[in-house]
C-alpha positions as CSV (number, residue, x, y, z in Angstrom):
1,X,-46.1,-55.2,190.8
2,X,-47.3,-53.1,188.0
3,X,-44.5,-51.5,185.3
4,X,-44.9,-47.5,186.4
5,X,-46.3,-45.5,183.2
6,X,-44.3,-42.2,184.6
7,X,-41.9,-40.6,181.8
8,X,-38.2,-41.4,181.8
9,X,-37.4,-37.6,183.1
10,X,-39.4,-38.2,186.0
11,X,-37.9,-41.0,186.9
12,X,-34.9,-39.6,186.5
13,X,-35.8,-36.7,188.6
14,X,-37.0,-39.7,191.4
15,X,-33.6,-41.4,191.1
16,X,-30.8,-40.4,189.6
17,X,-28.7,-42.9,189.1
18,X,-31.2,-45.0,187.5
19,X,-31.6,-42.1,184.6
20,X,-28.3,-42.3,183.9
21,X,-28.3,-46.5,183.6
22,X,-30.9,-46.0,181.0
23,X,-29.5,-43.6,179.4
24,X,-26.0,-45.4,178.6
25,X,-28.1,-48.5,177.5
26,X,-30.3,-46.3,175.1
27,X,-26.8,-45.1,173.5
28,X,-25.3,-48.3,173.4
29,X,-28.1,-49.9,171.3
30,X,-27.3,-46.7,169.1
31,X,-24.1,-47.4,168.3
32,X,-24.7,-51.4,168.1
33,X,-27.1,-50.1,165.0
34,X,-24.6,-48.2,163.8
35,X,-22.1,-50.4,163.9
36,X,-24.7,-53.3,162.2
37,X,-25.5,-50.8,158.8
38,X,-22.4,-49.9,158.5
39,X,-21.0,-53.5,158.3
40,X,-24.0,-54.2,155.7
41,X,-23.0,-51.4,153.8
42,X,-19.4,-51.9,153.3
43,X,-20.8,-55.6,152.2
44,X,-22.9,-54.5,149.8
45,X,-19.9,-52.4,148.1
46,X,-17.1,-55.5,148.2
47,X,-20.2,-57.6,146.4
48,X,-20.2,-54.6,143.3
49,X,-16.5,-54.7,143.2
50,X,-16.5,-58.3,143.0
51,X,-19.0,-57.8,139.8
52,X,-16.7,-55.6,138.5
53,X,-13.9,-57.7,138.6
54,X,-15.5,-61.0,137.3
55,X,-16.8,-59.0,134.6
56,X,-13.1,-57.9,133.4
57,X,-11.8,-60.9,133.7
58,X,-14.1,-62.7,131.0
59,X,-13.8,-63.3,127.5
60,X,-13.9,-59.7,126.1
61,X,-15.7,-60.7,122.6
62,X,-18.2,-62.6,124.5
63,X,-20.5,-60.4,126.9
64,X,-21.2,-62.0,129.9
65,X,-24.7,-62.4,131.5
66,X,-23.6,-60.6,134.8
67,X,-22.5,-57.6,132.6
68,X,-26.1,-57.7,130.7
69,X,-27.7,-57.3,134.2
70,X,-26.1,-54.2,135.3
71,X,-28.3,-50.9,134.7
72,X,-26.1,-48.2,132.3
73,X,-24.4,-44.9,133.9
74,X,-26.9,-42.7,132.7
75,X,-30.0,-44.2,134.2
76,X,-31.7,-42.0,136.8
77,X,-31.6,-42.6,140.7
78,X,-34.5,-44.6,141.8
79,X,-37.5,-42.3,143.0
80,X,-37.6,-42.9,147.2
81,X,-41.2,-44.4,148.0
82,X,-43.5,-41.9,148.9
83,X,-44.9,-42.9,152.2
84,X,-43.1,-44.8,154.4
85,X,-44.1,-47.6,156.9
86,X,-44.7,-46.7,160.8
87,X,-41.5,-47.6,162.5
88,X,-40.8,-50.5,164.4
89,X,-39.0,-50.4,167.9
90,X,-36.5,-52.6,166.5
91,X,-36.2,-51.7,162.6
92,X,-34.8,-55.3,160.8
93,X,-32.1,-55.5,158.5
94,X,-31.7,-56.9,155.5
95,X,-28.6,-59.5,155.8
96,X,-27.4,-58.2,151.9
97,X,-29.1,-55.4,149.3
98,X,-30.9,-56.3,146.3
99,X,-30.3,-56.0,142.8
100,X,-30.6,-52.2,143.1
101,X,-31.5,-51.5,146.5
102,X,-31.5,-48.1,148.3
103,X,-30.1,-47.9,151.8
104,X,-31.1,-46.8,154.8
105,X,-29.5,-46.4,157.9
106,X,-32.4,-45.7,159.9
107,X,-35.8,-44.9,159.0
108,X,-37.2,-42.0,160.4
109,X,-40.4,-41.8,162.3
110,X,-42.2,-39.2,160.1
111,X,-40.1,-38.4,157.4
112,X,-40.9,-34.7,155.5
113,X,-38.4,-34.8,152.4
114,X,-37.2,-37.4,150.4
115,X,-33.5,-38.0,150.9
116,X,-31.5,-39.5,147.8
117,X,-30.9,-43.1,147.9
118,X,-27.4,-44.4,147.2
119,X,-27.7,-46.0,143.7
120,X,-25.0,-48.9,142.6
121,X,-23.7,-46.8,139.6
122,X,-22.3,-44.5,142.1
123,X,-20.2,-47.2,143.8
124,X,-20.2,-48.4,139.7
125,X,-18.9,-45.1,138.8
126,X,-15.7,-44.9,141.5
127,X,-14.1,-48.2,139.5
128,X,-12.0,-48.1,136.9
129,X,-14.3,-48.4,133.1
130,X,-13.9,-51.9,131.4
131,X,-13.0,-52.7,128.3
132,X,-15.8,-54.1,127.6
133,X,-17.1,-53.1,123.7
134,X,-20.3,-51.8,123.0
135,X,-23.5,-54.3,122.0
136,X,-24.6,-52.3,118.6
137,X,-21.6,-51.3,116.2
138,X,-21.3,-47.4,115.0
139,X,-23.3,-46.3,112.4
140,X,-20.2,-45.9,110.1
141,X,-17.1,-47.4,110.2
142,X,-14.1,-44.9,111.6
143,X,-11.7,-44.0,109.0
144,X,-8.6,-44.4,110.9
145,X,-7.4,-46.6,114.0
146,X,-8.2,-45.6,117.4
147,X,-5.0,-44.5,119.1
148,X,-4.9,-46.7,121.7
149,X,-6.2,-50.1,120.4
150,X,-7.7,-53.0,122.8
151,X,-5.3,-55.4,123.7
152,X,-8.0,-58.2,122.2
153,X,-10.3,-57.5,119.4
154,X,-13.8,-57.6,120.1
155,X,-16.5,-59.7,118.3
156,X,-19.6,-57.3,117.4
157,X,-22.8,-59.6,117.7
158,X,-24.2,-58.0,113.8
159,X,-21.6,-58.0,111.8
160,X,-21.3,-54.7,109.2
161,X,-23.2,-54.6,106.2
162,X,-20.7,-53.1,104.2
163,X,-17.2,-54.6,104.0
164,X,-14.1,-53.3,104.5
165,X,-12.4,-51.8,101.6
166,X,-11.3,-54.3,98.6
167,X,-10.7,-57.9,99.9
168,X,-7.4,-59.5,99.4
169,X,-6.3,-62.2,97.4
170,X,-4.4,-65.3,98.6
171,X,-1.5,-66.3,97.1
172,X,-1.5,-69.6,99.1
173,X,-4.8,-72.0,97.5
174,X,-7.2,-72.7,100.5
175,X,-6.6,-76.3,102.0
176,X,-10.6,-77.4,101.0
177,X,-12.2,-76.4,98.1
178,X,-15.2,-73.7,98.5
179,X,-18.8,-75.6,98.0
180,X,-19.3,-73.2,95.2
181,X,-17.1,-72.4,91.5
182,X,-15.6,-69.1,91.6
183,X,-17.0,-66.5,89.3
184,X,-13.6,-65.8,87.7
185,X,-11.1,-67.5,86.2
186,X,-8.0,-68.6,88.0
187,X,-5.0,-66.0,86.0
188,X,-3.1,-69.5,84.6
189,X,-5.6,-72.1,83.0
190,X,-5.7,-75.8,84.4
191,X,-4.7,-78.6,82.1
192,X,-7.2,-80.9,80.5
193,X,-9.1,-82.3,83.2
194,X,-9.6,-85.7,83.7
195,X,-12.5,-88.2,82.6
196,X,-13.7,-89.0,85.6
197,X,-11.7,-87.6,89.1
198,X,-10.8,-89.7,91.5
199,X,-11.0,-89.0,95.3
200,X,-8.1,-89.4,97.0
201,X,-8.4,-90.7,101.0
202,X,-5.6,-88.4,101.3
203,X,-5.2,-84.9,99.6
204,X,-2.3,-83.9,98.5
205,X,-0.7,-81.6,100.3
206,X,0.3,-78.9,97.9
207,X,-0.4,-78.2,93.6
208,X,2.7,-79.8,92.8
209,X,2.1,-82.9,90.2
210,X,4.6,-85.8,90.8
211,X,6.7,-86.7,88.6
212,X,8.8,-89.7,89.0
213,X,13.0,-89.1,89.2
214,X,15.4,-90.3,86.6
215,X,16.6,-94.1,86.4
216,X,20.2,-94.0,87.2
217,X,21.1,-97.0,84.3
218,X,24.5,-97.5,85.5
219,X,22.8,-99.6,87.7
220,X,21.5,-101.7,85.3
221,X,24.9,-102.4,83.9
222,X,26.2,-106.2,84.3
223,X,29.2,-106.2,87.2
224,X,31.5,-108.0,84.4
225,X,31.1,-104.6,82.5
226,X,31.4,-101.7,85.1
227,X,35.2,-100.6,85.5
228,X,37.0,-100.9,88.9
229,X,36.6,-97.6,90.2
230,X,32.6,-98.0,90.1
231,X,33.1,-101.9,91.4
232,X,34.8,-99.8,94.2
233,X,32.1,-97.6,94.7
234,X,29.6,-100.2,94.6
235,X,31.3,-102.4,97.1
236,X,31.4,-99.4,99.4
237,X,27.1,-99.8,99.6
238,X,27.5,-103.6,100.7
239,X,27.4,-104.9,96.9
240,X,28.8,-107.9,95.2
241,X,28.6,-109.4,91.6
242,X,25.6,-111.6,93.2
243,X,23.5,-108.0,94.4
244,X,24.5,-106.2,91.9
245,X,23.2,-108.3,88.8
246,X,20.3,-109.4,90.6
247,X,17.7,-106.6,91.9
248,X,16.4,-106.3,95.3
249,X,18.8,-108.9,96.9
250,X,21.5,-106.1,98.9
251,X,19.6,-105.5,102.0
252,X,21.2,-101.6,101.3
253,X,17.6,-101.5,99.5
254,X,15.2,-101.8,102.6
255,X,17.1,-98.0,103.3
256,X,15.8,-94.8,102.3
257,X,18.2,-92.2,101.7
258,X,17.9,-90.7,105.1
259,X,19.3,-93.9,107.0
260,X,22.1,-94.0,104.5
261,X,25.6,-93.3,106.4
262,X,27.6,-90.5,105.2
263,X,30.0,-92.5,103.7
264,X,26.9,-94.7,102.0
265,X,25.3,-91.2,100.6
266,X,28.7,-90.3,99.5
267,X,29.1,-93.5,97.5
268,X,25.9,-93.1,96.0
269,X,26.0,-89.8,94.9
270,X,29.1,-90.7,92.3
271,X,27.0,-93.8,91.5
272,X,24.2,-90.8,89.9
273,X,22.0,-91.2,92.8
274,X,20.7,-88.5,94.7
275,X,17.7,-88.3,97.6
276,X,14.7,-88.8,95.2
277,X,16.0,-91.3,92.8
278,X,17.4,-93.4,95.9
279,X,14.2,-93.2,97.6
280,X,12.3,-94.2,94.1
281,X,14.7,-96.9,92.3
282,X,16.0,-98.7,95.5
283,X,13.8,-98.3,98.0
284,X,10.5,-97.6,96.2
285,X,9.3,-95.5,99.4
286,X,8.8,-98.5,101.3
287,X,10.6,-97.2,104.5
288,X,8.7,-94.1,104.5
289,X,5.4,-94.0,106.8
290,X,2.5,-93.6,105.5
291,X,1.6,-90.3,106.8
292,X,4.6,-89.5,104.9
293,X,3.7,-90.3,101.6
294,X,1.9,-87.6,100.8
295,X,4.4,-85.1,101.4
296,X,5.4,-82.3,99.0
297,X,7.2,-83.5,95.9
298,X,6.9,-87.0,97.1
299,X,3.0,-87.9,96.8
300,X,3.5,-91.0,95.9
301,X,0.4,-92.0,98.3
302,X,-2.3,-92.2,95.3
303,X,0.2,-95.4,93.5
304,X,0.2,-97.4,96.2
305,X,-3.3,-96.9,97.1
306,X,-4.1,-98.2,93.6
307,X,-2.0,-101.6,94.7
308,X,-4.7,-101.5,97.4
309,X,-2.6,-100.6,100.1
310,X,-3.9,-98.8,103.3
311,X,-2.5,-97.2,106.4
312,X,-3.8,-100.3,108.1
313,X,-2.0,-103.2,105.7
314,X,1.2,-100.6,105.7
315,X,1.5,-100.5,109.5
316,X,1.0,-104.4,109.4
317,X,-2.4,-104.1,111.4
318,X,-4.1,-106.2,108.3
319,X,-2.6,-108.2,105.3
320,X,-1.3,-106.9,102.5
321,X,-3.4,-106.8,99.6
322,X,-3.9,-109.5,96.4
323,X,-1.6,-107.3,94.9
324,X,1.3,-108.0,96.8
325,X,1.4,-111.5,95.4
326,X,0.6,-111.4,92.0
327,X,3.4,-111.4,89.3
328,X,4.2,-107.7,87.1
329,X,2.1,-109.6,84.5
330,X,-0.6,-110.7,86.6
331,X,-1.2,-106.8,87.4
332,X,-4.0,-105.4,85.6
333,X,-3.0,-102.1,83.7
334,X,-3.8,-99.4,86.5
335,X,-2.1,-101.4,89.0
336,X,1.1,-102.0,86.8
337,X,1.0,-98.1,85.9
338,X,1.2,-97.5,89.3
339,X,4.0,-99.8,90.2
340,X,5.8,-98.3,87.1
341,X,5.2,-94.8,89.0
342,X,6.7,-96.4,92.3
343,X,10.1,-97.3,89.8
344,X,9.3,-100.8,89.4
345,X,9.7,-103.0,86.2
346,X,9.0,-106.2,85.7
347,X,12.4,-107.8,87.1
348,X,11.9,-105.5,90.3
349,X,9.0,-106.3,90.7
350,X,9.1,-110.3,90.6
351,X,12.6,-109.8,92.0
352,X,13.7,-112.9,90.1
353,X,13.4,-114.1,86.5
354,X,9.9,-115.9,86.3
355,X,9.2,-117.1,82.7
356,X,6.8,-119.3,81.1
357,X,8.7,-121.2,78.9
358,X,11.2,-118.8,78.1
359,X,9.0,-116.2,77.6
360,X,7.0,-113.4,80.2
361,X,3.5,-114.0,78.7
362,X,2.0,-117.3,78.2
363,X,2.0,-117.8,74.2
364,X,-1.1,-118.1,72.2
365,X,-0.7,-121.2,70.2
366,X,-3.3,-121.1,68.0
367,X,-1.8,-117.6,65.9
368,X,1.3,-120.2,65.2
369,X,-1.0,-122.7,62.7
370,X,-1.6,-121.5,59.1
371,X,-4.8,-120.4,58.0
372,X,-6.5,-123.4,57.0
373,X,-6.1,-124.7,60.9
374,X,-8.6,-122.2,62.4
375,X,-12.1,-122.5,62.2
376,X,-14.4,-120.9,59.4
377,X,-15.9,-118.7,62.1
378,X,-12.5,-117.6,63.0
379,X,-11.3,-117.3,59.4
380,X,-14.4,-115.0,58.9
381,X,-14.1,-113.3,62.0
382,X,-10.2,-112.3,61.0
383,X,-10.4,-111.6,57.4
384,X,-13.9,-109.0,58.2
385,X,-12.9,-107.3,61.6
386,X,-8.9,-107.0,61.4
387,X,-8.9,-107.7,57.6
388,X,-6.9,-110.7,57.8
389,X,-5.8,-112.9,54.7
390,X,-4.6,-116.0,54.4
391,X,-1.4,-114.6,53.0
392,X,-0.9,-112.2,55.8
393,X,-2.1,-114.8,58.3
394,X,0.6,-117.1,57.1
395,X,3.3,-115.0,57.5
396,X,4.2,-113.7,60.5
397,X,4.6,-110.1,61.3
398,X,2.7,-109.4,57.8
399,X,-0.8,-107.9,59.0
400,X,-0.9,-104.7,59.3
401,X,-3.3,-104.6,62.4
402,X,0.1,-105.9,64.1
403,X,1.3,-103.1,63.7
404,X,-0.6,-101.2,66.4
405,X,-0.9,-101.6,70.0
406,X,-4.0,-103.0,71.9
407,X,-4.8,-99.2,72.6
408,X,-5.2,-98.0,69.4
409,X,-7.7,-100.8,68.0
410,X,-10.9,-100.1,67.5
411,X,-13.9,-101.1,69.9
412,X,-15.2,-103.2,67.1
413,X,-11.7,-105.2,66.5
414,X,-10.9,-105.8,69.8
415,X,-14.4,-107.5,70.3
416,X,-12.6,-110.0,67.7
417,X,-9.4,-110.1,69.1
418,X,-10.9,-111.2,72.1
419,X,-13.1,-113.6,70.7
420,X,-10.4,-114.7,68.9
421,X,-8.5,-115.5,72.3
422,X,-6.4,-112.4,72.7
423,X,-5.8,-110.2,75.6
424,X,-4.3,-106.6,76.0
425,X,-0.8,-108.4,76.8
426,X,-0.7,-111.0,74.6
427,X,-1.3,-108.6,71.6
428,X,0.9,-106.3,72.8
429,X,3.7,-108.6,73.4
430,X,3.4,-111.3,70.9
431,X,1.8,-109.7,68.1
432,X,3.0,-106.2,68.2
433,X,6.1,-106.5,70.4
434,X,6.0,-103.3,72.2
435,X,7.1,-101.7,68.5
436,X,4.2,-99.0,68.6
437,X,5.3,-98.0,71.9
438,X,6.8,-94.5,72.2
439,X,10.3,-94.4,74.0
440,X,9.4,-93.1,76.6
441,X,6.6,-95.7,76.9
442,X,9.2,-98.3,76.6
443,X,11.5,-96.6,79.5
444,X,8.4,-96.1,82.1
445,X,7.7,-100.3,81.6
446,X,11.1,-100.9,81.4
447,X,11.1,-102.6,78.3
448,X,13.8,-100.2,76.9
449,X,16.2,-102.7,79.0
450,X,15.9,-105.4,75.8
451,X,15.9,-102.9,73.2
452,X,19.1,-101.0,74.3
453,X,20.5,-104.8,74.8
454,X,19.6,-105.4,70.7
455,X,21.2,-101.7,70.0
456,X,18.4,-99.6,69.6
457,X,18.6,-96.4,70.7
458,X,15.7,-93.6,71.5
459,X,17.4,-91.9,68.1
460,X,17.2,-94.8,65.8
461,X,13.5,-95.9,67.5
462,X,12.4,-92.6,66.6
463,X,14.0,-93.0,63.0
464,X,16.7,-90.5,63.3
465,X,19.1,-93.0,63.3
466,X,19.7,-95.9,61.6
467,X,18.4,-99.0,63.2
468,X,20.7,-101.3,64.8
469,X,22.2,-104.8,62.9
470,X,19.9,-106.8,64.8
471,X,17.1,-105.9,62.6
472,X,18.2,-107.6,59.6
473,X,20.1,-110.5,61.2
474,X,18.5,-113.8,61.3
475,X,17.5,-115.7,64.2
476,X,20.5,-118.3,63.6
477,X,22.8,-115.1,63.6
478,X,21.7,-113.9,66.8
479,X,24.2,-114.4,69.9
480,X,22.6,-116.5,72.5
481,X,22.1,-113.1,75.4
482,X,20.6,-111.4,71.9
483,X,18.0,-114.4,72.0
484,X,17.8,-113.9,75.6
485,X,16.3,-110.6,75.5
486,X,14.9,-110.9,72.6
487,X,12.7,-113.6,74.0
488,X,11.4,-110.7,76.5
489,X,9.7,-109.2,73.9
490,X,8.2,-112.4,73.4
491,X,10.3,-113.3,69.6
492,X,11.1,-116.6,68.8
493,X,12.8,-118.1,65.5
494,X,9.4,-118.1,64.0
495,X,8.1,-114.5,64.4
496,X,11.7,-112.9,64.5
497,X,12.1,-114.4,61.3
498,X,9.0,-113.4,59.6
499,X,8.2,-117.0,58.8
500,X,6.0,-118.1,56.0
501,X,4.0,-121.0,57.3
502,X,2.5,-121.7,53.9
503,X,3.7,-125.7,53.1
504,X,7.3,-125.2,50.9
505,X,7.5,-127.9,49.0
506,X,10.6,-126.5,46.6
507,X,14.2,-125.9,46.8
508,X,13.5,-122.0,48.2
509,X,13.9,-120.2,51.6
510,X,9.8,-119.1,50.9
511,X,6.8,-120.7,48.5
512,X,7.0,-119.7,45.4
513,X,4.4,-117.0,44.3
514,X,3.0,-119.3,41.6
515,X,0.3,-116.3,40.5
516,X,3.2,-114.3,38.8
517,X,4.5,-117.0,37.0
518,X,1.4,-117.3,34.8
519,X,0.6,-116.1,31.6
520,X,-0.7,-112.9,31.6
521,X,-3.8,-113.9,29.0
522,X,-5.5,-116.3,31.8
523,X,-4.9,-114.1,34.8
524,X,-8.1,-113.3,36.5
525,X,-9.2,-109.7,35.5
526,X,-8.5,-108.3,39.3
527,X,-5.1,-109.5,39.3
528,X,-4.6,-107.4,35.9
529,X,-5.7,-104.6,37.5
530,X,-3.4,-104.5,40.3
531,X,-0.6,-105.3,38.0
532,X,-1.4,-102.6,35.5
533,X,-2.1,-99.7,38.6
534,X,0.8,-98.9,40.2
535,X,3.2,-101.9,39.4
536,X,2.5,-100.6,35.4
537,X,3.3,-104.5,34.1
538,X,1.9,-105.0,30.3
539,X,1.7,-108.2,28.8
540,X,5.0,-107.8,27.5
541,X,6.6,-106.9,30.6
542,X,4.4,-109.6,32.5
543,X,5.2,-112.5,30.0
544,X,9.0,-111.5,29.9
545,X,10.4,-112.8,33.3
546,X,13.2,-109.9,34.4
547,X,11.9,-107.5,32.3
548,X,9.8,-104.9,33.7
549,X,11.7,-101.9,35.9
550,X,9.4,-102.4,38.9
551,X,11.4,-105.8,40.0
552,X,14.9,-104.0,40.2
553,X,13.5,-102.3,43.4
554,X,13.3,-103.9,46.8
555,X,10.2,-103.6,48.9
556,X,11.2,-100.8,51.2
557,X,12.1,-98.8,47.9
558,X,7.9,-99.7,46.8
559,X,5.3,-97.2,47.3
560,X,2.7,-98.1,50.0
561,X,0.2,-98.6,47.0
562,X,2.9,-100.5,45.4
563,X,3.0,-102.8,48.0
564,X,-0.7,-103.4,48.6
565,X,-1.0,-104.5,44.9
566,X,1.8,-106.6,45.0
567,X,0.4,-108.4,48.0
568,X,-2.9,-108.5,46.3
569,X,-1.0,-110.8,43.7
570,X,0.7,-112.4,46.4
571,X,4.6,-111.0,47.8
572,X,5.6,-109.8,50.4
573,X,8.8,-108.3,51.4
574,X,10.5,-111.3,51.7
575,X,9.4,-113.3,48.5
576,X,9.8,-109.6,46.5
577,X,13.1,-109.2,47.3
578,X,14.0,-112.7,46.5
579,X,11.9,-113.9,43.8
580,X,12.3,-110.7,41.7
581,X,15.1,-108.6,42.6
582,X,17.3,-111.1,44.3
583,X,18.5,-109.0,46.6
584,X,20.4,-107.0,43.8
585,X,19.1,-103.6,45.7
586,X,21.0,-104.5,49.1
587,X,23.9,-103.5,50.6
588,X,26.5,-106.4,51.3
589,X,26.8,-105.5,54.8
590,X,22.7,-106.2,55.1
591,X,22.8,-109.4,53.4
592,X,22.2,-112.5,55.7
593,X,25.1,-114.9,56.1
594,X,23.4,-117.5,53.7
595,X,22.8,-115.3,50.8
596,X,26.2,-113.8,51.3
597,X,27.6,-117.3,51.0
598,X,25.5,-118.4,47.9
599,X,26.6,-115.3,46.1
600,X,30.3,-116.1,46.9
601,X,29.4,-119.0,45.0
602,X,28.4,-117.8,41.9
603,X,31.5,-115.7,41.8
604,X,30.5,-112.5,43.6
605,X,32.7,-110.7,46.0
606,X,32.1,-107.8,48.0
607,X,33.9,-105.2,45.7
608,X,32.2,-106.8,42.4
609,X,28.9,-106.8,44.3
610,X,29.3,-102.7,45.1
611,X,30.8,-102.6,41.5
612,X,27.8,-104.3,39.9
613,X,29.9,-106.3,37.9
614,X,28.4,-109.4,37.0
615,X,30.5,-112.6,37.6
616,X,31.1,-115.4,34.6
617,X,28.5,-117.5,35.7
618,X,25.5,-115.7,35.3
619,X,26.7,-115.7,31.3
620,X,25.8,-119.4,31.3
621,X,22.7,-121.0,31.2
622,X,20.7,-122.7,33.7
623,X,21.8,-126.2,32.4
624,X,25.5,-125.8,32.5
625,X,25.4,-124.6,35.8
626,X,27.1,-126.8,38.2
627,X,25.2,-128.7,40.8
628,X,26.9,-126.4,43.7
629,X,25.8,-123.4,41.5
630,X,22.6,-124.4,41.0
631,X,21.6,-125.2,44.5
632,X,23.4,-121.9,46.0
633,X,21.1,-119.7,43.1
634,X,18.0,-121.5,44.9
635,X,18.4,-119.7,48.0
636,X,18.5,-116.6,45.9
637,X,14.8,-117.8,44.6
638,X,16.6,-118.4,41.1
639,X,14.9,-121.4,38.9
640,X,15.4,-122.4,35.3
641,X,12.9,-119.7,33.5
642,X,13.8,-117.0,36.0
643,X,17.6,-117.7,35.7
644,X,17.2,-117.6,31.8
645,X,14.7,-114.8,31.6
646,X,12.1,-117.2,29.6
647,X,9.0,-115.8,28.7
648,X,5.7,-116.9,29.6
649,X,3.6,-116.8,26.7
650,X,2.2,-119.4,25.0
651,X,1.8,-120.7,20.8
652,X,-1.1,-122.5,19.6
653,X,-4.1,-122.9,21.1
654,X,-5.2,-123.5,24.8
655,X,-8.5,-124.5,26.1
656,X,-9.2,-122.9,29.2
657,X,-11.2,-125.3,32.2
658,X,-14.4,-123.5,31.3
659,X,-14.1,-124.1,27.4
660,X,-12.8,-121.3,25.8
661,X,-10.0,-121.8,22.9
662,X,-6.6,-119.4,23.4
663,X,-4.5,-119.6,20.8
664,X,-0.7,-121.0,21.9
665,X,0.3,-124.4,22.4
666,X,3.7,-124.2,23.7
667,X,6.3,-122.3,25.8
668,X,8.7,-120.5,23.8
669,X,12.3,-120.0,26.2
670,X,14.7,-117.5,25.7
671,X,17.4,-120.3,24.4
672,X,14.5,-122.0,22.7
673,X,14.5,-124.8,25.3
674,X,11.3,-126.3,27.4
675,X,11.9,-125.8,31.4
676,X,12.2,-129.2,33.4
677,X,12.2,-127.5,36.6
678,X,9.0,-128.9,38.0
679,X,8.5,-126.0,40.4
680,X,9.2,-123.5,37.4
681,X,5.3,-123.3,35.9
682,X,1.9,-123.8,38.5
683,X,0.2,-126.7,39.1
684,X,0.6,-129.5,37.0
685,X,-2.6,-131.4,37.3
686,X,-3.0,-132.1,41.3
687,X,-5.1,-129.1,41.8
688,X,-4.0,-126.3,44.4
689,X,-2.8,-127.3,47.8
690,X,-5.8,-126.1,50.4
691,X,-3.0,-124.9,52.8
692,X,-0.8,-123.2,50.7
693,X,-1.2,-119.3,49.9
694,X,0.2,-119.2,46.6
695,X,-1.7,-122.0,45.4
696,X,-5.6,-120.8,47.0
697,X,-4.4,-117.2,45.1
698,X,-3.9,-119.1,41.6
699,X,-6.7,-121.6,41.6
700,X,-7.0,-121.5,37.9
701,X,-4.5,-124.0,36.1
702,X,-2.8,-121.8,33.2
703,X,-1.6,-125.0,31.2
704,X,1.5,-123.3,30.1
705,X,3.9,-126.2,30.4
706,X,5.2,-128.5,27.4
707,X,3.9,-131.5,28.7
708,X,0.2,-130.3,29.3
709,X,0.3,-128.2,26.1
710,X,1.8,-131.6,23.9
711,X,-1.2,-133.9,25.8
712,X,-3.8,-131.1,24.9
713,X,-2.5,-130.8,21.2
714,X,-2.5,-134.6,21.1
715,X,-6.0,-134.7,22.4
716,X,-7.2,-132.1,20.0
717,X,-5.7,-133.5,16.7
718,X,-7.2,-136.9,18.0
719,X,-10.7,-135.3,18.4
720,X,-10.3,-133.7,14.7
721,X,-9.6,-137.1,13.2
722,X,-12.0,-138.4,15.0
723,X,-14.5,-136.6,13.5
724,X,-13.4,-136.8,9.9
725,X,-13.7,-140.6,10.1
726,X,-17.5,-140.4,11.5
727,X,-18.2,-138.0,8.8
728,X,-16.6,-140.4,6.2
729,X,-18.5,-143.7,7.5
730,X,-21.6,-141.3,8.0
């Protein structure tokens, strides 16, 4: 049966109940469409609110991608389409609106006017304004802040072209330096730059220079010299005589200050310690963590790094560096300086008194042989570069170059010293004995302990106070303790006493300067020039022993020019004071024991010495002195010629070695007698001793002894007689 084409109205007329059914069905369908469209609209509004909520929750300083997709409030509404597609019986319903859609509840069949669309911005306007800043900044900055500042600062995409007001200057330096230097100087000038900057693996935490804490000298006083009160305090720190006198033996020294008990800290304070001095001098910062070594007011990590340590070896993940197994004087100069900054010195570093033959450094044996034992090349190098002479080499400590430390030598001089076999340590210890160091340098390396034991202080070292008695004391008069501490400074008997290594065959303590006892007429022009120049000798003063004014002065009373001229003749301080001055310019207490004993045998006493009252023995000639008096007079460098005041001038004719005839033939003495002292004059025909400085300096034969003069007179008479006979026979 075919579907009827009649209208619904006609059908309703024909059948009333069927018409009502269809009308109800149509209404129900329309209601369902309306409800469906309303649900879709609500979903769209919820989606837009969700977008707004997401934007508010995002980082306010960084614009989100979702926000940039939303249209601005000022955008005009979207135009409605001019034509509408033909309606369908059942219009399609979009499940979700597009990004900026228009929403139609139900399209009309023939729209006559374009109704306004629902713009999403209308919905967004109903929500609160987001706190997002604008993308572009304003052209000019605001002069005053906003009344209600935002809770979080916004970050503009493009920085402002002009900075705000005057930039502030921080009082604290930046942690890391800038890439380029500053254009203006700092308010406070920096110190002198280092020659080559070093790079530390761990930068300093603050601009505070490292300063080693003061040493607590009481800690290094022998136990027996401590008072009972100090010993009690030391016992509270678990010290006894053994652990006190031996550094690094007490286990408490393995603890830093923070690990000490309260009672131990109190005892340490009364001994003179505080946090820094204890941690440095007792613990050497060994109980610190590696990262703490660079803390402000500590900053000792740099010194441990210089010794080869790093965080791995410090924490025992790696083996200790090589320096940990070296003795103090085996460290190089930089390592030894770093260890000293960590409050180490020789005995605390070595943890025992390690000596080589009784000395801290191996002795350079070649330096203690006389001049002629050196090879010709070495003698030439020592002479030309280091200005040694036979005299200054043979007399230990006499050379001027030995009064200078290694650091003050020129490169030219150091090269020569190295070629001869010296090192920086052997030179400073064995030749200089650290005498050129300042007192601060001695304290820094712990060398002042030895000089303090010898009686020196900072004031006497700097020349403000008089030197201690040990300075003029001979080696044999030093105590055993003084000898031991002197050996720490590379002293032994020969170099302490300034031994003259020139062979000495006479009865004197020192070799006699034979050049001085040569007649004026046969001296070389160089010797005469030196004698005239500053010593003010002339022929009469030279030939008459003991009459020159300069011989009444001690060596220390001579000027530097006079000392230089005296050395060119062959004298130095010991021979000058003995053979010329006979110690008359010395104070009684300054004389050594042997000299005082000799003077007492000759009749002197302390009272007569101070009053310059000659004893009766000085009125006797040499031959009338007893054997004991002559022996003791030799200790004071007297012999017959200078005791009697004999003259060196000869009478008659003297034939020199080059054939020149000089007037004079005999030695006139003050008493008219001829000298019988075999060592009173120069060589007696055996020639100069190649090992003797005095003989080398006096290579000519003055021929002024009585025996030699008589021999030459006889030869002259024989030659004249023989010539006369030849003429008669012819």
